[in-house]
VOGU-3710 file (C-alpha; in Angstrom, 3 decimals, decimal comma):
1> mhppppaaaa> 0,000/0,000/0,000  1,309/3,362/-0,945  0,605/6,299/1,409  -2,150/8,626/0,263  -1,046/11,687/-1,646  -0,849/15,038/0,165  -4,063/16,219/-1,425  -5,930/13,170/-0,111  -4,437/13,736/3,318  -5,581/17,336/3,210
11> mdfgqnslfg> -9,116/16,204/2,261  -9,353/13,694/5,122  -12,660/14,360/6,935  -12,364/11,631/9,501  -13,873/11,755/12,958  -10,661/12,846/14,658  -10,056/15,691/12,220  -13,635/16,924/12,577  -13,405/16,907/16,361  -10,126/18,778/16,169
21> ymedlqelti> -11,691/21,330/13,826  -14,639/21,847/16,220  -12,258/22,320/19,177  -10,400/25,002/17,219  -13,675/26,791/16,547  -14,586/26,629/20,234  -11,214/28,167/21,137  -11,846/30,974/18,672  -15,241/31,692/20,214  -13,672/31,764/23,684
31> ierpvrrslk> -11,096/34,271/22,444  -13,777/36,493/20,913  -16,087/36,582/23,960  -14,087/39,151/25,998  -13,946/41,377/22,928  -17,733/41,354/22,651  -18,169/42,036/26,357  -15,828/45,040/26,127  -18,064/46,871/23,646  -19,636/50,060/25,025
41> tpeeierltv> -23,351/50,280/25,650  -25,345/53,279/24,357  -25,505/54,687/27,913  -21,728/54,505/28,255  -21,249/56,111/24,867  -23,619/58,895/25,929  -21,577/59,534/29,072  -18,377/59,688/27,016  -19,810/62,171/24,521  -18,730/65,825/24,879
51> dedlsdiera> -20,206/68,920/23,281  -18,117/69,866/20,244  -18,735/73,602/20,707  -16,708/73,715/23,934  -13,288/75,307/23,836  -10,187/73,348/24,814  -10,106/74,847/28,320  -13,824/74,268/28,915  -13,606/70,720/27,611  -10,651/69,991/29,894
61> vyllsagqdv> -12,491/71,348/32,943  -15,611/69,368/32,089  -13,741/66,092/31,566  -11,773/66,505/34,796  -15,007/67,225/36,706  -17,463/64,722/35,236  -15,564/62,536/32,800  -14,225/59,030/33,007  -10,722/58,170/34,260  -9,432/57,611/30,747
71> qgtsvianlp> -10,700/61,056/29,726  -9,058/62,675/32,753  -5,773/60,945/31,901  -6,053/62,259/28,341  -6,557/65,818/29,626  -3,491/65,576/31,886  -1,416/64,190/29,021  -2,564/67,179/26,943  -1,629/69,667/29,678  1,656/70,827/28,004
81> flmrqnpaet> -0,322/71,740/24,868  -2,832/73,738/26,906  0,042/75,547/28,629  1,532/76,503/25,275  -1,819/77,614/23,909  -3,287/79,527/26,857  -1,107/79,422/29,993  -3,090/81,929/32,045  -6,446/80,152/31,679  -4,839/76,758/32,145
91> lrrvlpkvre> -3,273/77,807/35,436  -6,467/79,485/36,623  -9,073/76,881/35,665  -7,481/73,558/34,682  -4,648/73,157/37,196  -6,934/73,351/40,323  -9,011/70,535/38,839  -5,840/68,520/38,202  -4,864/68,906/41,880  -8,278/67,633/42,981
101> vlhvagvemq> -8,205/64,641/40,631  -4,651/63,571/41,603  -5,689/63,012/45,243  -7,756/59,985/44,212  -6,074/59,168/40,888  -4,793/55,764/39,915  -1,282/54,755/38,930  -1,671/55,515/35,226  -2,936/59,047/35,806  -0,194/59,715/38,373
111> ltaavsflti> 2,545/58,610/35,970  1,008/60,719/33,188  0,903/63,776/35,458  4,574/63,376/36,435  5,586/63,226/32,782  3,396/66,216/31,833  4,780/68,374/34,648  8,334/67,540/33,544  7,469/68,376/29,911  6,075/71,778/30,935
121> lqeesvsvht> 9,337/72,496/32,767  11,497/71,445/29,804  9,454/73,455/27,304  9,669/76,576/29,518  5,998/77,358/28,943  5,989/79,530/32,093  8,636/81,294/34,140  10,543/79,468/36,876  8,808/81,546/39,570  5,342/80,700/38,198
131> yahsflqvil> 6,245/77,038/37,868  7,480/76,851/41,456  4,350/78,602/42,697  1,909/76,439/40,714  3,477/72,992/40,329  6,121/72,479/43,040  3,709/71,752/45,898  1,856/69,174/43,779  5,145/67,393/43,066  6,248/67,412/46,717
141> lhlehrdtgv> 2,834/66,150/47,824  3,050/62,940/45,801  6,708/62,069/46,457  5,717/59,491/49,092  3,075/57,718/47,049  2,468/54,140/48,143  3,339/52,850/44,671  7,120/52,758/44,177  6,907/53,454/40,441  4,764/56,551/40,970
151> snawletlls> 7,054/57,801/43,739  10,134/57,386/41,540  8,417/59,200/38,648  7,598/62,218/40,839  11,129/62,107/42,280  12,677/62,288/38,782  10,507/65,310/38,052  11,568/66,986/41,306  15,280/66,361/40,648  14,897/68,074/37,268
161> vievlpketl> 13,071/70,985/38,905  15,875/71,417/41,458  18,288/72,204/38,594  16,426/75,422/37,696  14,992/76,663/41,003  16,699/79,583/42,793  18,498/79,045/46,094  15,899/80,754/48,268  13,103/78,605/46,890  15,201/75,487/47,371
171> rheilnplvs> 15,993/76,429/50,964  12,407/77,196/52,019  10,453/74,683/49,949  12,797/71,669/49,882  15,781/71,839/52,269  13,938/72,953/55,412  11,186/70,277/55,144  13,909/67,711/54,345  15,277/67,907/57,898  12,107/66,331/59,276
181> kaqlsqtvqs> 11,674/63,911/56,351  15,145/62,385/56,964  14,478/61,448/60,594  14,269/57,834/61,743  10,641/58,364/62,670  9,761/58,713/58,974  9,121/55,810/56,608  11,888/54,067/54,682  10,478/55,449/51,429  10,678/59,000/52,836
191> rlvsckilgk> 14,302/58,536/53,923  15,290/57,050/50,543  13,773/60,057/48,794  15,671/62,343/51,188  18,984/60,665/50,245  18,524/61,340/46,539  17,376/64,920/47,115  20,420/65,619/49,300  22,732/64,370/46,559  21,114/66,799/44,123
201> ltnkfdahti> 21,003/69,785/46,475  24,750/69,679/47,165  25,654/71,305/43,861  23,235/74,201/44,449  24,679/75,588/47,710  28,053/76,881/48,854  30,449/74,802/50,986  29,565/76,616/54,217  25,831/75,901/53,844  26,546/72,283/52,908
211> kreilplvks> 28,783/71,800/55,948  26,302/73,414/58,340  22,948/72,105/57,052  23,444/69,161/54,679  26,414/67,159/56,019  24,745/66,406/59,385  21,821/64,884/57,517  24,248/62,923/55,334  26,047/61,431/58,345  22,746/60,545/59,954
221> lcqdveyevr> 21,523/58,713/56,861  24,866/56,892/56,433  24,286/55,413/59,889  20,630/54,597/59,326  19,293/51,329/60,744  18,059/50,174/57,332  20,694/48,857/54,903  18,684/50,194/51,917  18,997/53,747/53,244  22,729/53,352/53,975
231> scmcrqleni> 23,358/51,969/50,492  21,343/54,766/48,830  23,141/57,469/50,807  26,508/55,877/50,059  25,897/56,159/46,305  25,120/59,871/46,725  28,463/60,553/48,414  30,110/60,967/44,995  27,854/63,944/44,171  28,355/65,368/47,644
241> aqgigteltk> 32,160/65,114/47,318  32,068/67,078/44,080  30,119/69,850/45,820  32,128/70,230/49,026  35,683/70,138/47,656  38,794/68,063/48,366  39,418/69,020/52,004  35,907/68,241/53,248  35,894/65,076/51,178  39,002/63,813/52,978
251> svvlpeliel> 37,747/64,785/56,424  34,057/63,849/56,108  33,333/61,615/53,116  36,375/59,302/53,229  35,816/58,171/56,863  32,185/57,421/56,065  33,222/55,370/53,024  35,743/53,384/55,038  33,118/52,611/57,645  30,529/51,663/55,023
261> srdegssvrl> 33,047/49,366/53,262  33,026/47,217/56,428  29,227/47,212/56,666  27,388/43,976/57,337  25,175/44,451/54,262  26,705/43,263/50,962  24,853/45,914/48,942  26,286/48,627/51,231  29,848/47,289/50,807  29,341/47,157/47,045
271> aafetlvnll> 28,107/50,760/46,987  31,095/51,865/49,083  33,560/50,095/46,770  32,094/51,640/43,592  32,009/55,101/45,171  35,668/54,773/46,198  36,650/53,818/42,653  34,749/56,787/41,184  36,432/59,180/43,640  40,027/58,032/43,018
281> dvfdtddrsq> 40,867/61,251/41,175  39,819/63,346/44,198  42,293/61,763/46,615  46,029/62,420/46,607  48,835/59,853/46,470  49,050/59,379/50,239  45,331/58,659/50,577  45,482/56,203/47,686  48,495/54,305/48,989  47,645/54,334/52,727
291> tilplvksfc> 43,849/54,103/52,715  42,358/53,045/49,377  44,918/50,440/48,299  44,494/48,341/51,463  40,721/48,507/50,997  41,062/47,304/47,382  43,343/44,441/48,504  40,809/43,350/51,112  38,026/43,504/48,527  40,029/41,288/46,155
301> eksfkadesi> 40,808/38,758/48,868  37,232/38,571/50,134  35,714/38,355/46,669  36,877/34,736/46,214  36,443/33,609/49,794  33,383/35,045/51,478  31,909/37,876/49,383  31,262/36,845/45,779  28,604/39,546/45,456  31,353/42,114/44,841
311> lislsfhlgk> 33,091/39,987/42,195  31,147/41,306/39,187  31,568/44,924/40,231  35,258/44,410/40,951  35,876/42,898/37,524  33,981/45,767/35,862  35,960/48,524/37,627  39,296/46,797/37,280  40,526/49,026/34,457  39,618/52,198/36,342
321> lchglygift> 41,414/50,854/39,437  44,552/50,117/37,406  44,522/53,629/35,988  43,827/55,328/39,333  46,394/53,360/41,332  49,077/53,277/38,617  52,499/54,085/40,070  51,505/53,191/43,631  51,900/49,411/43,349  55,142/47,845/44,417
331> pdqhlrflef> 56,511/45,194/42,009  55,101/42,470/44,224  51,684/44,136/44,410  51,777/44,711/40,650  52,398/41,013/40,043  49,666/40,002/42,510  47,116/42,284/40,879  47,985/40,925/37,426  47,621/37,330/38,632  44,273/38,243/40,154
341> ykklctlglq> 43,103/39,565/36,755  44,288/36,406/34,973  42,409/34,309/37,476  39,224/36,281/36,831  39,635/35,801/33,045  39,445/32,014/33,433  36,938/31,933/36,265  34,504/29,053/35,809  36,377/27,460/32,878  38,207/24,923/35,071
351> qenghnenqi> 34,973/23,310/36,219  34,219/20,471/33,833  30,767/18,913/34,052  29,614/16,036/31,934  25,914/16,272/32,698  23,153/17,875/30,721  22,163/21,512/31,317  18,658/20,412/32,302  20,167/18,401/35,173  22,270/21,285/36,569
361> ppqileqekk> 20,964/22,638/39,886  19,678/26,244/39,806  22,410/27,398/42,202  25,140/26,205/39,846  23,422/27,803/36,845  23,246/31,120/38,679  26,913/30,833/39,610  27,892/30,095/35,997  25,999/33,180/34,801  27,912/35,216/37,370
371> yisvrkncay> 31,218/33,806/36,137  30,304/34,612/32,521  29,647/38,228/33,547  33,028/38,358/35,287  34,883/37,089/32,201  32,931/39,514/30,013  34,003/42,416/32,249  37,594/41,191/32,083  37,427/41,252/28,285  36,051/44,801/28,494
381> nfpamivfvd> 39,038/45,896/30,621  41,705/44,102/28,557  43,040/47,273/26,807  43,509/48,909/30,229  45,466/45,879/31,411  47,789/46,169/28,385  48,606/49,701/29,513  49,051/48,367/33,071  51,685/45,797/32,057  53,204/47,872/29,181
391> pknfhlelys> 52,630/46,749/25,540  56,254/45,554/25,338  55,468/42,849/27,893  52,248/41,731/26,189  53,623/38,500/24,751  54,981/37,314/28,093  52,275/38,568/30,441  48,920/38,730/28,633  49,016/36,809/25,345  47,812/33,558/26,891
401> tffclchdpe> 44,961/35,436/28,602  44,013/37,107/25,302  44,027/33,689/23,609  41,663/32,318/26,265  39,264/35,248/25,891  39,158/34,888/22,083  38,416/31,159/22,438  35,989/31,496/25,354  33,033/29,092/25,045  30,510/31,870/25,764
411> vpvrytiaic> 29,413/34,301/23,025  29,162/37,433/25,257  32,839/37,098/26,191  33,985/36,704/22,578  31,665/39,526/21,512  33,257/41,888/24,055  36,826/40,990/23,110  35,907/41,486/19,423  34,748/45,016/20,255  38,075/45,691/22,013
421> fyevskllns> 40,203/44,130/19,247  40,891/47,450/17,517  42,002/49,109/20,775  44,305/46,179/21,473  45,773/46,462/17,948  46,482/50,178/18,412  48,154/49,621/21,771  50,402/46,840/20,471  51,515/48,969/17,497  54,546/47,194/16,007
431> gvylihkeli> 53,706/44,027/17,946  50,322/43,669/16,299  51,587/40,623/14,393  51,261/38,679/17,658  47,456/38,623/17,389  47,141/37,679/13,683  45,816/34,233/14,542  43,231/35,616/16,955  41,916/37,883/14,173  41,418/34,840/11,956
441> tllqdeslev> 39,734/33,018/14,835  37,219/35,785/15,402  36,551/36,137/11,647  35,726/32,434/11,565  33,600/32,564/14,730  30,344/30,659/14,449  28,382/33,523/16,031  27,448/36,386/13,742  27,261/38,708/16,740  31,002/38,300/17,217
451> ldalidhlpe> 31,615/38,948/13,517  29,377/42,018/13,586  31,337/43,440/16,526  34,679/42,788/14,830  33,900/44,325/11,427  33,012/47,727/12,881  36,735/48,564/12,814  37,887/45,931/10,324  39,514/48,412/7,858  41,563/49,996/10,634
461> ilelmstgge> 42,574/46,592/12,020  43,662/45,306/8,603  45,593/48,490/7,925  47,473/48,087/11,207  48,122/44,447/10,338  49,432/45,294/6,866  51,718/48,094/8,013  52,830/46,412/11,235  51,567/49,402/13,209  53,881/51,833/11,362
471> ssvqenklss> 51,999/54,415/9,338  55,101/55,308/7,312  55,006/52,012/5,436  53,187/52,565/2,152  53,210/49,268/0,277  53,207/46,231/2,526  50,526/43,735/1,611  49,504/40,966/3,992  51,679/38,283/2,471  52,566/36,956/5,924
481> lpdlipalta> 48,936/36,108/6,679  47,815/33,517/4,101  44,674/32,594/6,044  43,172/36,096/5,825  41,474/35,759/2,398  39,820/32,381/3,165  38,650/33,774/6,503  37,160/36,879/4,847  35,363/34,877/2,145  34,057/32,376/4,706
491> aeqraaaslk> 32,776/35,218/6,887  30,925/36,749/3,935  29,343/33,434/2,945  28,277/32,798/6,533  26,680/36,237/6,737  24,967/35,737/3,361  23,488/32,399/4,472  21,949/33,950/7,587  18,927/36,210/7,933  20,975/39,063/9,395
501> wrthekllqk> 21,291/41,089/6,215  22,537/44,193/8,054  25,651/42,314/9,115  26,101/41,179/5,511  25,688/44,744/4,239  28,177/46,110/6,764  30,732/43,442/5,879  30,469/44,230/2,161  30,922/47,924/2,893  34,052/47,209/4,917
511> yaclphiiss> 35,477/45,102/2,066  36,084/48,392/0,256  39,363/48,670/2,196  40,812/45,525/0,599  42,611/47,315/-2,303  44,854/48,913/0,338  45,490/45,556/2,018  45,865/42,840/-0,638  46,851/42,797/-4,306  44,484/43,511/-7,176
521> dqiyyrflqr> 44,919/39,987/-8,570  43,751/38,482/-5,296  40,746/40,792/-5,299  39,978/39,972/-8,931  40,065/36,208/-8,524  38,635/35,900/-4,981  36,193/38,788/-4,477  35,109/40,421/-7,754  33,059/37,531/-9,061  31,434/37,167/-5,649
531> mftimmtnnv> 30,314/40,819/-5,836  28,747/40,098/-9,236  26,943/37,076/-7,845  25,523/39,083/-4,936  24,333/41,836/-7,273  22,632/39,294/-9,546  21,118/36,875/-7,025  20,704/38,481/-3,612  17,193/39,559/-2,689  18,044/42,380/-0,268
541> lpvqkaasrt> 18,399/45,802/-1,889  20,865/47,369/0,628  23,099/44,310/0,286  23,047/44,606/-3,504  23,918/48,293/-3,346  26,755/47,625/-0,920  28,144/44,948/-3,254  27,809/47,320/-6,216  29,716/50,125/-4,512  32,457/47,786/-3,303
551> lciflrynrk> 32,808/46,375/-6,833  33,252/49,900/-8,195  36,006/50,542/-5,666  37,691/47,265/-6,651  37,507/48,378/-10,285  38,870/51,812/-9,408  42,094/50,373/-7,951  42,590/47,675/-10,606  45,369/48,761/-12,975  45,238/45,869/-15,433
561> qeqrheviqk> 43,395/46,929/-18,569  42,288/43,403/-19,539  40,635/42,826/-16,171  39,115/46,272/-16,216  37,567/45,817/-19,656  36,210/42,426/-18,670  34,505/43,849/-15,588  33,078/46,785/-17,563  31,770/44,442/-20,250  30,102/42,249/-17,621
571> lieqlgqgks> 28,462/45,250/-16,012  27,028/46,423/-19,318  25,979/43,030/-20,681  24,749/41,265/-17,526  23,257/44,278/-15,743  22,635/47,103/-18,219  21,377/44,766/-20,938  20,104/42,037/-18,625  16,755/40,342/-19,077  15,594/41,138/-15,544
581> ywnrlrfldt> 14,502/44,712/-14,915  15,912/44,308/-11,385  19,399/43,901/-12,870  18,907/46,985/-15,029  17,957/48,974/-11,930  21,141/47,791/-10,247  23,068/48,919/-13,322  21,772/52,447/-12,767  22,851/52,217/-9,115  26,281/51,163/-10,321
591> cefiieifsk> 26,388/54,131/-12,707  25,671/56,439/-9,800  28,555/54,940/-7,818  30,855/55,216/-10,856  30,021/58,924/-11,188  30,892/59,329/-7,507  34,124/57,309/-7,484  35,615/57,606/-10,993  36,472/60,569/-13,161  33,934/62,191/-15,471
601> sffckyfflp> 35,772/61,132/-18,594  35,762/57,476/-17,475  31,996/57,470/-17,099  31,481/59,235/-20,435  33,780/56,784/-22,199  32,241/53,525/-20,947  28,868/54,060/-19,304  27,235/57,185/-20,725  25,642/55,631/-23,811  24,603/52,330/-22,113
611> aielthdpva> 22,923/54,367/-19,392  20,891/56,682/-21,625  19,863/53,742/-23,810  17,610/52,709/-20,926  15,254/55,538/-21,914  13,766/52,931/-24,276  13,373/50,357/-21,473  9,926/48,689/-21,473  9,646/48,876/-17,660  8,459/52,204/-16,262
621> nvrmklcyll> 10,464/51,867/-13,032  13,716/51,693/-14,983  12,864/54,799/-17,002  11,825/56,591/-13,826  15,107/55,781/-12,069  17,029/56,916/-15,129  15,214/60,269/-15,045  16,357/60,793/-11,476  19,933/60,002/-12,565  20,002/62,303/-15,626
631> pkvkstlkip> 21,211/65,454/-13,789  24,218/63,541/-12,458  24,795/62,133/-15,940  24,800/65,605/-17,447  27,221/66,860/-14,801  29,878/64,514/-16,246  29,882/66,289/-19,630  32,392/68,933/-20,666  31,951/71,403/-23,483  33,072/71,306/-26,270
641> adkhllqqle> 34,687/67,848/-26,012  31,431/66,048/-25,143  29,177/68,046/-27,445  28,027/64,904/-29,279  27,129/63,219/-25,982  25,124/66,289/-24,974  23,193/66,023/-28,249  22,498/62,353/-27,529  21,229/63,246/-24,045  18,932/65,964/-25,380
651> mcvrkllcqe> 17,593/63,626/-28,050  16,737/61,008/-25,415  15,008/63,606/-23,265  12,960/64,817/-26,233  11,906/61,261/-27,003  10,837/60,757/-23,408  8,781/63,938/-23,534  7,109/63,012/-26,803  6,664/59,262/-26,446  6,280/58,587/-22,710
661> kdkdvlaivk> 2,843/57,179/-21,862  3,224/56,524/-18,133  1,944/59,593/-16,284  4,264/59,155/-13,288  7,337/58,869/-15,477  6,202/61,826/-17,595  5,812/64,027/-14,518  9,331/63,136/-13,389  10,656/63,757/-16,904  9,227/67,277/-16,894
671> rtvleldrme> 10,753/68,059/-13,512  14,072/66,603/-14,661  14,079/68,705/-17,835  13,614/71,865/-15,797  16,482/70,828/-13,567  18,670/70,033/-16,579  17,892/73,426/-18,071  19,062/75,192/-14,901  22,373/73,313/-14,818  25,534/75,069/-15,958
681> msmdaeqlek> 27,846/73,151/-18,261  31,490/72,693/-17,276  34,081/73,961/-19,727  37,123/72,036/-20,897  39,846/74,713/-20,794  42,442/72,545/-22,526  40,129/71,765/-25,428  39,236/75,428/-25,805  42,926/76,301/-25,909  43,544/73,669/-28,589
691> ekqqndgrpv> 40,710/75,037/-30,729  42,097/78,535/-30,322  45,514/77,344/-31,469  43,943/75,581/-34,461  42,106/78,751/-35,404  45,356/80,707/-35,174  47,012/78,256/-37,583  44,787/79,017/-40,639  46,139/79,508/-44,261  47,765/82,810/-45,291
701> sdktfekkrr> 44,950/83,665/-47,732  42,430/83,483/-44,910  44,619/85,700/-42,740  44,968/88,290/-45,592  41,217/88,330/-46,128  40,636/88,717/-42,393  43,131/91,583/-42,297  41,282/93,436/-45,091  38,021/92,962/-43,206  39,538/94,264/-39,954
711> dtktpttlpk> 40,842/97,398/-41,750  37,263/98,585/-42,324  36,080/97,782/-38,773  37,135/98,342/-35,205  40,373/96,490/-34,449  39,895/93,269/-32,540  43,152/93,663/-30,594  42,355/96,595/-28,349  44,642/98,283/-25,829  44,455/97,211/-22,208
721> sipisvpgps> 42,867/100,551/-21,291  39,739/99,719/-23,313  37,241/97,765/-21,163  35,133/95,195/-22,988  31,993/93,577/-21,495  30,747/90,518/-23,344  27,258/89,219/-22,524  27,040/85,581/-21,548  27,242/83,231/-18,611  30,995/83,735/-18,174
731> gtstpstske> 33,328/86,497/-19,202  36,060/84,036/-20,193  34,013/81,836/-22,489  34,372/82,192/-26,242  31,420/83,259/-28,421  31,227/79,841/-30,049  30,910/78,116/-26,689  28,197/80,485/-25,480  26,297/79,935/-28,736  26,395/76,166/-28,180
741> ikksklirsq> 25,063/76,519/-24,636  22,293/78,865/-25,778  21,449/76,494/-28,586  21,195/73,494/-26,213  18,925/75,412/-23,832  16,825/76,582/-26,782  16,329/72,993/-27,936  15,185/71,887/-24,469  12,807/74,843/-24,190  11,314/74,070/-27,590
751> sfnnqafhak> 10,402/70,557/-26,409  7,632/71,981/-24,225  5,942/73,987/-27,000  3,650/73,149/-29,928  4,259/73,214/-33,650  3,303/76,874/-33,938  6,266/77,764/-31,772  8,600/75,962/-34,165  6,982/77,641/-37,137  7,516/81,055/-35,654
761> ygnldkcask> 11,219/80,440/-35,157  11,393/78,981/-38,640  10,180/82,303/-40,055  12,763/84,087/-37,944  15,503/81,948/-39,459  14,256/82,754/-42,953  14,313/86,459/-42,187  17,807/86,145/-40,819  19,021/84,388/-43,964  17,492/87,078/-46,177
771> sstagytssv> 19,173/89,820/-44,200  22,518/88,049/-44,453  22,339/87,858/-48,267  21,363/91,510/-48,600  24,765/92,673/-47,348  23,527/96,188/-46,755  23,662/96,378/-42,935  26,568/98,382/-41,592  29,328/96,593/-39,760  28,823/98,876/-36,790
781> sglgktsvis> 25,510/97,306/-35,860  27,015/93,825/-35,632  29,804/94,974/-33,393  27,498/96,985/-31,167  25,547/93,883/-30,134  28,537/91,856/-29,031  30,737/94,392/-27,246  30,565/97,753/-25,524  33,740/99,767/-26,239  34,808/103,004/-24,524
791> lpenrenpil> 37,669/104,781/-26,321  39,984/107,468/-24,944  39,336/111,036/-26,086  42,806/111,495/-27,570  42,426/108,531/-29,905  40,729/108,800/-33,301  37,574/106,686/-33,459  37,748/104,398/-36,525  33,968/103,878/-36,430  33,303/107,631/-36,860
801> kslnhpldeg> 35,985/107,747/-39,535  34,283/105,019/-41,509  30,969/106,924/-41,258  32,450/110,274/-42,423  34,332/108,893/-45,459  33,001/106,996/-48,457  33,002/103,204/-48,188  35,983/101,532/-49,781  36,015/98,241/-51,627  36,910/96,160/-48,570
811> sktkttednv> 34,010/97,494/-46,515  31,493/96,621/-49,262  32,383/92,957/-49,077  30,552/91,221/-46,225  31,940/88,066/-44,666  29,889/85,138/-43,491  30,536/86,051/-39,847  29,094/89,562/-40,322  26,016/88,134/-41,989  25,474/85,746/-39,074
821> idgqnlkqwl> 25,822/88,583/-36,551  23,403/90,794/-38,538  20,943/87,909/-38,751  21,096/87,499/-34,991  20,476/91,238/-34,546  17,467/91,061/-36,835  16,182/88,093/-34,816  16,460/90,067/-31,603  14,729/93,138/-33,050  11,932/90,989/-34,460
831> gffflsffls> 11,565/89,319/-31,061  11,259/92,723/-29,391  8,711/93,751/-32,011  6,533/90,677/-31,431  6,785/91,131/-27,652  5,662/94,765/-27,804  2,875/93,822/-30,213  1,694/91,131/-27,802  1,723/93,544/-24,863  -0,218/96,123/-26,888
841> flsflfffff> -2,760/93,466/-27,778  -3,189/92,553/-24,110  -3,711/96,236/-23,245  -6,348/96,523/-25,935  -8,166/93,452/-24,620  -8,107/94,825/-21,092  -9,529/98,160/-22,273  -12,230/96,382/-24,321  -13,362/94,227/-21,387  -13,378/97,232/-19,082
851> lffflvnewk> -15,538/99,197/-21,536  -17,838/96,203/-22,010  -18,466/95,759/-18,284  -18,978/99,505/-17,875  -21,641/99,548/-20,604  -23,353/96,487/-19,184  -23,545/98,089/-15,733  -24,974/101,290/-17,237  -27,564/99,301/-19,128  -28,600/97,443/-15,985
861> rdt> -28,866/100,686/-14,065  -31,130/102,220/-16,773  -33,381/99,170/-16,940
//
């Protein structure tokens, strides 16, 4: 018997399947029942309805007085807006209602009010004096709310308010009531709040006031009967030390810290240790060596024996301790501290257990998590330990520890050491070759989190590896590290096979540094084809773009012409002329990167024509993307060298305007044409100079004829004292160049008009040709349109001379250039004539309509 096909299995309506189907339906009905019960009745909807004609202030007052809790919460959340809109009315009418509601409000409304009050303070909707008068008492009233979350929210608001309040307000409204709130007769919550307020108030008063009014409260709270209060006050001693100065810190704060470090509560000892570490910079060398160093030694000894609670904190602050106590250790103490760090780096790795994780007791699991945190903190502090032992001693003192951290069985430890890898490489400098193998190990790590952490600074790491830490070395490829390329390719394939495409994208972006690290042949044979494959087959757009940009950079640094031409041909054939429109879109992305990375001439030589050929693409998205790219394409052209490419571009744009049927593409084409018309063309100075030299090298007969023509006109070589102003976009451009630019803009402008527009300019051309054959226009008119010449008074004006004497034979003969100039002048005068005629016609129409309406009104009045 063969098993039934999948379709038959899907159509099985046996008893078991029917019962299962009915049970699923019953579960769905059970899920839907609470939803149906939660629907509002008409009476409830009526109670929630508010008159729409009420103003914002009136609506807020009404909802706070007679609305539901959710409506009151909404009003309080909207309180900052009301304060911005109408602060006076809000303070007079809405805020009293808010005070009444908060007395009986729930947790959600209390939290919303705390946030709204803080927002009003941050937005400075009212002055500080008005805020203290209106809001401060409400905040102080709810500091001791029975809910811890609400109390903490109001406390955060109060601490922000303390930053802006003046001293007198702080003294009367906060400091004076704090004396009674910090007494043992008050609740624990009240004393905890007092500790945090005292830490904030210290920076607002002078040292004398702190010593007289605040420090007695601080000492009292440090000796409180509750360990929570002592721990909280101990953590505020850092802020208090910054406010009272070095002398009072030594005489008041340091004795309290020493006493708290011997406290019976582990949380108090931990708070004292962390505060001591943060205050290391405040104490001098004697205090560090005689007081703090013995405390640190006792902490380290107790951490393994009786007080493991401080182990995590000690491992986290180890780097700061090394920096703060540097130079105080004796050689023996230095060695002991280093051995202590090495022991922490391998903590928990010596315990081998052969049983399953499900069979491990909870206490052992909790201990293992603690050990993982300790090793992670040790990895975080590894760069500081290199400084502690001196980078020259790294190989002897810390290399084995670094090896263990890079091969740690837990991902968080390897992730942290991967983040620190760049710092370690910088510190080792010329000894960076010692950690080559660890780089390969982390590149081949099975966890993508580790790889993601490492590649953040991968270009800098590889550069240090290739130069051996010496920036003066220019060409030193990584020939001593043969495993690097396989490790990089394996890392990319592992990232591509996963779902973490952002890691894959980042890795491809970092591969752009490879031309500075390895040879172009290695890139060509090991990485280039892989970039092509990603561009053709990957389904994630950012990954494809990253591969495209990296490929362009590989191509940019490849100096072998055969390989270059092969890559360019593949880009054009497989992407630009590919069957998939997705590949053609990626080709346009590649063109954009080529414009950014390569020279303009390179793009014009290889990619200009393949890019603009996509104007005939059958897919609208491709044509649309090309339209967005056209301004960048035009920016690569130089006049007059790329004049033929400019004509090709304008022809493609005209075809898009005339033949495009997709309305979205057509709209983008019109916007693009306007942008193209506003762009200024870049000039090729060398090409212009070559053309000028070619013009200077004409035959002798042409020069003689030109000389005869110049004898009857104003000389073209004028003295330096004669200023000449030539109209055009640039004073240095030649007339031929300006004519070409005007002609290109004229062609684009004509694309928007109808056939009548073309006919009109056709008549103008005919008129110009007739005027050029007549040969009767004086040469003065042609010169007057192209230059404005001011001559000195003591020089004879050749123009006046030619007007006062009969015309000679040379002046009767008109050259082709004069005819062209006269034709252009006739065009301009005809244009002015048509413009004035059009304006006169508009004036006549206006007068006719005015007269018509006047007569109509008179006729209506008579009838």
